[in-house]
C-alpha positions as CSV (number, residue, x, y, z in Angstrom):
1,M,70.5,-174.2,209.2
2,G,68.4,-174.4,206.0
3,D,65.7,-176.4,207.9
4,V,65.7,-173.9,210.7
5,I,65.2,-171.0,208.3
6,K,62.4,-172.9,206.5
7,F,60.7,-173.6,209.8
8,I,60.9,-169.9,210.8
9,R,59.4,-168.9,207.4
10,I,56.5,-171.2,208.0
11,I,55.8,-169.8,211.4
12,L,56.0,-166.2,210.1
13,F,53.5,-167.1,207.4
14,L,51.1,-168.6,209.9
15,L,51.5,-165.6,212.2
16,V,50.6,-163.3,209.3
17,F,47.6,-165.3,208.4
18,I,46.3,-165.4,211.9
19,N,46.3,-161.6,211.7
20,V,44.4,-161.5,208.5
21,G,41.8,-164.0,209.5
22,F,42.8,-166.9,207.2
23,A,44.6,-169.2,209.6
24,Q,42.2,-172.0,210.4
25,E,43.5,-175.5,210.6
26,V,42.1,-178.2,208.3
27,P,40.8,-180.9,210.7
28,S,43.4,-183.6,210.9
29,D,40.7,-186.2,211.3
30,L,39.3,-185.2,207.9
31,L,42.7,-185.7,206.2
32,N,43.3,-189.0,208.1
33,E,39.9,-190.4,207.1
34,L,40.4,-189.4,203.4
35,T,43.8,-191.0,203.5
36,K,42.5,-194.3,205.0
37,S,39.3,-194.4,203.0
38,E,38.9,-197.2,200.4
39,F,35.6,-195.8,199.1
40,L,37.4,-193.6,196.5
41,Q,38.8,-196.4,194.5
42,K,35.8,-198.7,195.0
43,D,33.3,-196.1,193.9
44,L,35.4,-195.2,190.9
45,Q,35.8,-198.8,189.8
46,E,32.1,-199.4,190.2
47,L,31.1,-196.3,188.3
48,C,33.5,-197.1,185.4
49,D,33.4,-200.9,185.2
50,Q,29.8,-201.6,186.2
51,I,28.0,-198.6,184.7
52,G,30.5,-197.5,182.0
53,G,30.2,-194.6,179.6
54,R,27.4,-192.2,180.5
55,V,26.1,-190.1,177.6
56,T,23.4,-187.8,179.0
57,G,20.0,-189.3,178.5
58,S,21.3,-192.9,178.0
59,K,20.3,-195.8,180.2
60,S,23.8,-195.9,181.7
61,N,23.6,-192.2,182.5
62,E,20.3,-192.7,184.3
63,K,21.9,-195.6,186.2
64,A,24.7,-193.2,187.2
65,I,22.3,-190.7,188.5
66,E,20.7,-193.2,190.7
67,W,24.1,-194.6,191.7
68,A,25.4,-191.2,192.8
69,Y,22.2,-190.4,194.7
70,S,22.3,-193.7,196.5
71,K,26.0,-193.3,197.5
72,L,25.4,-189.9,199.1
73,R,22.2,-191.0,200.7
74,E,23.9,-194.1,202.2
75,A,26.5,-191.7,203.7
76,K,23.6,-189.8,205.2
77,V,24.5,-186.6,203.4
78,K,21.7,-184.3,202.5
79,V,21.1,-185.0,198.8
80,W,18.6,-184.1,196.1
81,K,18.1,-184.3,192.4
82,Q,17.8,-181.1,190.3
83,D,15.9,-181.8,187.0
84,F,16.6,-179.8,183.9
85,E,15.8,-179.9,180.2
86,M,18.3,-181.1,177.6
87,P,17.6,-179.8,174.1
88,V,18.2,-183.0,172.1
89,M,19.2,-186.7,172.5
90,W,22.0,-188.3,170.6
91,D,23.8,-191.5,171.4
92,E,25.7,-193.4,168.7
93,K,25.2,-197.2,168.6
94,A,26.9,-199.4,166.0
95,S,27.7,-197.3,162.9
96,K,29.4,-199.0,159.9
97,F,32.1,-197.6,157.6
98,R,33.6,-198.7,154.3
99,I,36.1,-197.4,151.8
100,S,35.4,-198.4,148.2
101,G,36.7,-197.6,144.7
102,D,40.4,-198.1,144.0
103,L,40.7,-199.4,147.6
104,N,38.2,-201.6,149.5
105,F,38.4,-202.0,153.2
106,R,36.5,-201.2,156.5
107,P,38.2,-198.4,158.4
108,L,37.7,-197.8,162.1
109,A,35.7,-194.6,162.7
110,V,33.1,-192.9,164.8
111,A,30.5,-190.2,164.2
112,K,30.8,-186.9,165.9
113,Y,28.0,-185.7,168.1
114,Q,24.7,-184.9,166.4
115,T,25.6,-186.6,163.1
116,M,22.1,-187.8,162.1
117,P,21.4,-191.5,161.5
118,G,21.3,-192.7,157.9
119,N,23.3,-193.8,154.9
120,Y,25.9,-191.5,153.5
121,V,28.0,-192.0,150.3
122,G,30.4,-189.7,148.5
123,R,33.9,-189.4,147.2
124,L,36.7,-188.8,149.7
125,I,38.6,-185.6,148.8
126,D,42.0,-184.9,150.4
127,V,42.2,-181.3,151.7
128,G,45.4,-181.7,153.7
129,M,45.2,-179.7,156.9
130,G,42.2,-177.8,155.6
131,T,43.9,-174.4,155.1
132,E,42.3,-171.9,152.7
133,E,45.0,-172.6,150.1
134,E,44.6,-176.4,150.3
135,V,40.9,-176.2,150.1
136,A,41.0,-173.8,147.2
137,Q,42.9,-176.4,145.1
138,V,40.0,-178.9,145.3
139,T,37.0,-176.6,145.6
140,E,35.3,-177.9,142.5
141,E,35.5,-181.5,143.8
142,L,34.2,-180.8,147.3
143,K,30.5,-180.1,146.7
144,D,28.4,-183.1,147.9
145,N,31.5,-185.1,148.7
146,F,33.5,-185.8,151.9
147,A,36.6,-183.9,152.9
148,L,39.4,-185.8,154.5
149,V,41.2,-183.5,157.0
150,E,44.7,-184.2,158.3
151,T,45.4,-183.5,162.0
152,D,48.5,-183.1,164.1
153,L,49.3,-185.7,166.7
154,C,47.9,-184.9,170.1
155,F,49.5,-186.0,173.4
156,D,48.5,-183.4,175.9
157,I,46.0,-180.7,176.9
158,D,47.5,-178.0,174.7
159,G,47.1,-180.4,171.8
160,L,43.5,-180.9,172.7
161,F,42.7,-177.2,172.5
162,N,44.7,-176.9,169.3
163,E,42.6,-179.7,167.8
164,Y,39.4,-178.0,168.8
165,I,40.5,-174.8,167.3
166,H,41.7,-176.5,164.1
167,A,38.5,-178.5,163.7
168,S,36.3,-175.4,164.3
169,K,38.1,-173.4,161.6
170,V,38.1,-176.2,159.1
171,E,34.5,-176.9,159.7
172,A,33.5,-173.3,159.0
173,L,35.5,-173.2,155.8
174,L,34.2,-176.5,154.5
175,R,30.6,-175.5,155.2
176,E,31.0,-172.8,152.7
177,K,32.0,-175.3,150.1
178,K,28.8,-177.3,150.5
179,V,30.5,-180.6,151.5
180,K,28.4,-183.6,152.3
181,G,30.5,-184.2,155.4
182,I,33.9,-184.1,157.0
183,V,36.2,-187.0,157.9
184,F,38.8,-185.9,160.4
185,M,42.0,-188.0,160.8
186,A,42.3,-189.1,164.4
187,S,45.0,-187.2,166.3
188,R,45.9,-190.2,168.4
189,P,48.0,-193.1,167.2
190,Q,47.4,-196.9,167.3
191,K,43.9,-196.7,165.9
192,L,42.6,-195.0,169.1
193,L,39.2,-193.4,168.6
194,Y,37.5,-190.6,170.5
195,R,34.6,-188.2,170.1
196,F,34.0,-184.5,170.7
197,I,31.5,-181.9,169.7
198,P,31.2,-180.0,166.4
199,S,31.1,-176.2,166.6
200,K,27.3,-176.1,166.2
201,V,26.9,-178.7,168.9
202,T,23.2,-179.5,169.4
203,E,22.3,-177.7,166.2
204,N,24.8,-179.5,164.0
205,D,23.6,-180.3,160.5
206,L,26.9,-181.4,158.9
207,P,27.8,-185.1,159.2
208,Q,31.3,-185.4,160.8
209,F,33.5,-188.3,161.6
210,V,36.8,-189.3,163.2
211,M,38.7,-192.0,161.4
212,A,41.5,-194.0,162.9
213,R,44.8,-192.3,162.1
214,E,46.4,-195.2,160.4
215,D,43.3,-195.8,158.2
216,A,43.0,-192.1,157.3
217,K,46.7,-192.0,156.5
218,R,46.2,-195.0,154.2
219,C,43.4,-193.2,152.4
220,Q,45.4,-190.0,152.1
221,R,48.5,-191.7,150.6
222,S,46.3,-193.5,148.1
223,I,44.5,-190.3,147.0
224,R,47.8,-188.5,146.6
225,I,49.0,-191.1,144.1
226,G,45.9,-190.7,142.0
227,K,43.5,-193.3,143.4
228,Q,39.8,-192.4,143.7
229,L,38.1,-193.5,147.0
230,N,34.5,-193.4,148.2
231,F,33.5,-193.0,151.8
232,L,30.3,-195.0,152.7
233,T,28.7,-195.1,156.2
234,T,25.6,-196.2,157.9
235,V,25.2,-194.1,161.0
236,K,23.2,-195.7,163.8
237,A,22.3,-193.5,166.7
238,E,19.5,-193.1,169.2
239,I,18.1,-189.6,168.7
240,G,15.2,-187.6,170.1
241,G,14.1,-184.1,171.0
242,K,13.9,-182.4,174.4
243,F,14.2,-184.6,177.5
244,T,14.7,-184.3,181.2
245,S,17.9,-185.1,182.9
246,S,19.2,-184.5,186.5
247,N,22.1,-183.1,188.4
248,I,22.8,-184.5,191.8
249,L,23.3,-181.9,194.5
250,A,24.4,-182.5,198.1
251,E,25.5,-180.3,200.9
252,I,27.1,-180.0,204.3
253,P,25.0,-177.2,205.9
254,G,26.9,-174.2,207.4
255,T,26.5,-172.8,210.8
256,E,26.5,-169.0,211.4
257,L,26.9,-168.2,207.7
258,K,24.8,-171.1,206.4
259,E,23.1,-169.0,203.6
260,E,26.5,-168.5,202.0
261,V,27.5,-171.3,199.6
262,I,30.8,-172.7,198.6
263,L,30.0,-174.8,195.5
264,I,32.2,-177.5,194.0
265,G,31.3,-179.6,191.0
266,A,32.4,-182.4,188.7
267,H,30.4,-183.8,185.8
268,L,28.8,-187.2,186.0
269,D,28.2,-187.7,182.3
270,S,30.8,-188.9,179.8
271,W,31.1,-190.1,176.2
272,A,30.6,-193.8,175.7
273,L,33.6,-195.1,173.8
274,G,35.5,-195.6,177.1
275,T,34.1,-195.6,180.6
276,G,34.6,-192.0,181.6
277,A,37.3,-192.6,184.2
278,N,39.6,-189.6,183.9
279,D,36.8,-187.6,182.3
280,N,35.4,-187.3,184.9
281,G,34.5,-190.3,187.1
282,C,37.7,-189.9,189.2
283,N,36.6,-186.4,190.4
284,V,32.9,-187.5,190.9
285,S,34.2,-190.2,193.2
286,M,36.5,-187.6,194.9
287,L,33.5,-185.3,195.7
288,I,31.4,-188.1,197.0
289,D,34.1,-189.2,199.4
290,I,34.8,-185.7,200.7
291,A,31.1,-185.3,201.4
292,R,31.0,-188.7,203.0
293,Q,33.9,-188.0,205.4
294,L,32.7,-184.5,206.3
295,K,29.3,-186.1,207.3
296,K,30.9,-189.0,209.1
297,L,33.0,-186.7,211.3
298,N,30.1,-184.4,211.9
299,L,32.2,-181.4,210.8
300,K,30.4,-178.2,210.7
301,P,31.8,-175.4,208.4
302,K,30.7,-171.8,208.9
303,R,29.4,-171.7,205.3
304,T,27.5,-174.3,203.4
305,I,29.6,-176.6,201.3
306,R,27.5,-177.7,198.3
307,F,28.6,-180.6,196.0
308,A,27.3,-180.8,192.4
309,L,27.5,-183.8,190.1
310,W,26.6,-182.2,186.8
311,N,25.0,-183.7,183.8
312,G,25.0,-182.6,180.2
313,E,28.5,-181.2,180.5
314,E,29.9,-182.8,177.4
315,Q,27.1,-181.3,175.2
316,G,27.6,-177.7,176.5
317,Y,27.4,-177.7,180.3
318,F,23.6,-177.8,180.3
319,G,23.3,-179.0,183.9
320,S,25.4,-176.2,185.4
321,W,23.7,-173.6,183.2
322,A,20.4,-174.9,184.5
323,Y,21.6,-174.5,188.0
324,T,22.4,-170.9,187.6
325,K,19.0,-170.3,186.0
326,Q,17.1,-172.1,188.7
327,N,19.1,-170.4,191.5
328,Q,19.1,-166.8,190.4
329,S,17.7,-165.5,193.6
330,S,20.6,-166.9,195.7
331,L,23.5,-166.4,193.4
332,D,24.7,-163.4,195.4
333,N,25.3,-165.8,198.2
334,H,27.5,-168.1,196.2
335,K,30.9,-167.0,197.3
336,M,32.8,-169.4,195.1
337,A,32.2,-172.0,192.4
338,M,34.9,-174.6,191.6
339,S,35.1,-177.2,188.9
340,V,37.4,-180.2,189.0
341,D,37.5,-181.7,185.4
342,I,41.0,-182.3,184.1
343,G,41.6,-185.9,185.1
344,S,43.6,-187.5,188.0
345,G,47.0,-185.9,187.5
346,E,48.4,-184.1,190.5
347,I,46.7,-180.7,191.1
348,I,49.3,-178.0,190.8
349,G,47.2,-174.9,191.1
350,F,44.0,-173.3,190.0
351,F,42.7,-171.2,187.1
352,T,41.2,-168.0,188.5
353,N,39.4,-167.1,185.3
354,G,40.4,-163.5,184.7
355,R,39.9,-162.2,188.2
356,E,42.9,-160.6,189.8
357,D,41.1,-160.3,193.1
358,L,40.5,-164.0,193.2
359,T,44.1,-164.7,192.3
360,S,45.3,-162.6,195.3
361,L,42.7,-164.2,197.6
362,M,43.7,-167.8,196.6
363,N,47.4,-167.0,196.9
364,T,46.7,-166.0,200.5
365,L,44.1,-168.6,201.3
366,V,46.2,-171.6,200.5
367,K,49.3,-170.6,202.5
368,P,48.4,-172.6,205.6
369,I,48.5,-175.8,203.4
370,D,51.0,-174.5,200.9
371,P,53.7,-172.5,202.7
372,D,56.3,-173.0,200.0
373,S,53.9,-171.6,197.3
374,S,54.0,-174.8,195.2
375,L,50.4,-174.2,194.0
376,T,50.2,-171.8,191.0
377,M,47.3,-169.5,190.3
378,I,46.7,-169.1,186.6
379,N,44.6,-166.0,185.9
380,V,43.3,-167.2,182.5
381,P,39.6,-167.9,181.8
382,I,38.6,-171.5,181.0
383,V,35.8,-172.1,178.5
384,G,34.9,-175.7,178.2
385,T,33.7,-177.0,181.6
386,D,31.2,-176.3,184.4
387,N,32.8,-173.2,185.8
388,F,31.6,-171.3,182.7
389,D,28.1,-170.2,183.6
390,F,29.3,-169.1,187.0
391,M,31.8,-166.9,185.3
392,L,29.0,-165.5,183.1
393,E,27.1,-164.8,186.3
394,G,30.1,-162.9,187.7
395,I,30.6,-165.3,190.6
396,P,34.3,-166.0,191.6
397,N,35.1,-169.3,190.0
398,L,38.0,-171.7,190.0
399,V,39.1,-174.7,187.9
400,A,41.7,-177.1,189.3
401,S,44.9,-177.2,187.2
402,H,46.5,-180.7,187.0
403,K,49.7,-182.2,185.8
404,P,48.9,-183.8,182.4
405,A,49.4,-187.4,183.4
406,S,47.5,-189.5,180.9
407,Y,44.6,-187.1,180.4
408,G,45.3,-185.8,176.9
409,I,46.0,-189.1,175.0
410,N,42.9,-190.7,176.6
411,Y,40.5,-187.7,176.4
412,H,37.0,-188.8,175.2
413,A,38.7,-192.0,173.9
414,S,38.0,-195.7,174.1
415,S,41.0,-195.9,176.4
416,D,39.5,-193.6,179.1
417,T,39.2,-196.5,181.5
418,Y,39.8,-197.2,185.2
419,D,43.3,-198.5,184.8
420,K,44.4,-195.1,183.3
421,V,43.6,-193.2,186.6
422,D,46.5,-192.1,188.7
423,L,45.1,-193.3,192.0
424,K,48.0,-192.0,194.1
425,S,47.6,-188.5,192.8
426,L,43.8,-188.7,193.0
427,K,44.1,-189.5,196.7
428,Q,46.4,-186.5,197.3
429,N,44.1,-184.3,195.2
430,T,41.1,-185.3,197.4
431,K,42.9,-184.1,200.5
432,L,43.9,-180.9,198.8
433,I,40.4,-180.1,197.5
434,A,38.9,-180.9,200.9
435,S,41.4,-178.5,202.5
436,V,40.7,-175.7,200.1
437,L,36.9,-176.2,200.6
438,W,37.3,-176.1,204.4
439,L,39.5,-173.0,204.4
440,Y,37.2,-171.2,202.1
441,A,34.1,-172.2,204.0
442,N,35.5,-170.9,207.3
443,A,37.5,-167.8,206.2
444,D,36.8,-164.4,207.7
445,P,33.9,-162.8,205.6
446,K,35.8,-159.6,204.9
447,F,38.5,-161.5,203.0
448,I,36.4,-163.7,200.8
449,N,33.3,-161.6,200.1
450,L,34.5,-160.7,196.6
451,P,31.8,-158.9,194.6
452,R,30.0,-160.5,191.6
453,N,31.3,-159.1,188.4
454,S,28.8,-157.0,186.4
455,R,28.1,-157.8,182.7
456,K,30.4,-155.0,181.7
457,E,33.2,-156.4,183.8
458,I,32.6,-159.9,182.4
459,E,32.7,-158.5,178.9
460,S,36.0,-156.8,179.7
461,I,37.5,-160.1,180.7
462,F,36.3,-161.6,177.4
463,Q,37.9,-158.8,175.5
464,K,41.1,-158.9,177.4
465,F,41.6,-162.6,176.8
466,D,40.0,-162.6,173.3
467,L,37.5,-165.3,174.2
468,E,35.0,-164.8,171.4
469,F,36.5,-167.4,169.1
470,S,36.6,-170.0,172.0
471,M,33.1,-169.3,173.0
472,R,31.9,-169.6,169.4
473,M,33.9,-172.8,169.1
474,F,31.8,-174.2,172.0
475,N,28.6,-172.6,170.6
476,V,28.0,-170.4,173.7
477,W,28.8,-166.9,172.3
478,D,25.4,-166.2,170.8
479,S,23.5,-167.2,174.0
480,W,25.7,-164.9,176.0
481,K,25.3,-162.0,173.5
482,N,21.5,-162.3,173.3
483,G,21.1,-162.4,177.0
484,Q,19.9,-166.1,177.3
485,R,23.0,-166.9,179.3
486,G,24.7,-165.0,182.2
487,R,24.2,-161.6,183.7
488,V,22.1,-159.0,181.9
489,E,23.5,-156.0,183.7
């Protein structure tokens, strides 16, 4: 009897959605081809193993641009490059580190983004977790020396955001103390190293480092029993001023509503310690295969489906920001912008970024593929990936929400490699994203024509969710407030 009731519920759902204009079927041929396709795994392995880490502006990043362009062109998908300007170039090479004084050894460490090349020497001062009370106890010792900052262990996405918040607060406090630099204890065990941006990002003027957790713990224990340690490093990095990079854009043109755009993006760039597999090569390969199969089957959506492989995401979403600036005249026609950037774990819903109207729409839109409501809409704004500038422009925007899988522990780390990707879930995610795109691109106009938010409405979202600190943490608050970024009215 339970199965019968479930079947009746599904039929009733579908009858309701026929009446409201949402009930289109996702072409079975598309789902079948995505299931059978071997391109997804092959492309991802090629991108990770043969090209590797892809810092924007590096030779490997340039290879990745050409690789993605060629893949889409080979599939006969309409594809083009969109050039944009990056403000600075920074790519660490082979920096060296040493602890001297009452201990002498070579710790494992990496420089944070925009730490300038050169030789640095200073005492290593233990500041615990870097609270105001802890820093106050050693203020006299900190000037022109290096602060050693303890961190909590991080195993998941919540831990990542907590680490960003902690680092940003500590950085601001230690700047006031005129430290020469900051050495952060790595939040991952087993000497795993990773990199992320400082709060001033491209304008950073304070040397910052991440030291292997075990080595930093050794230093901390020694300092706490009265030993004096010096931190010495030679930072080697390729640096430069402004340069041109490129996004890769591709599209499946629409039919009767071809001027309306459903945009989906994943970032092509990565850091270079690992090979950018879960962040974000897996989703780059996903989008390429969806575009490939739509073209192969000659499927024609009502609206244009546009695919974007962004560059410059890790340094502050410069590629997607450039897109919004270069496409100002057509932003009213962008009916939705989605970002897929949280690894290869199973997609369990979508962030709807502070828009109740989008939450309601999505809850209805996905019913034909999700009659049991297993996908959850989370109406919380995401700051930290390529949906951001579309949110600032008032465009309805989504970010896929995933099960954590192995994303957190491998985030920006040397371990972010092909073997960490959940290929089974990635395959399922590909079919789900393709389905959502198809349903959105073919829905009745009166149900998906959500208005663009005004600047006042966007600001009310920021206030409601208290986003100022997060935006400052990623160095995007000032550009919003002074009108460089986002809607002006």
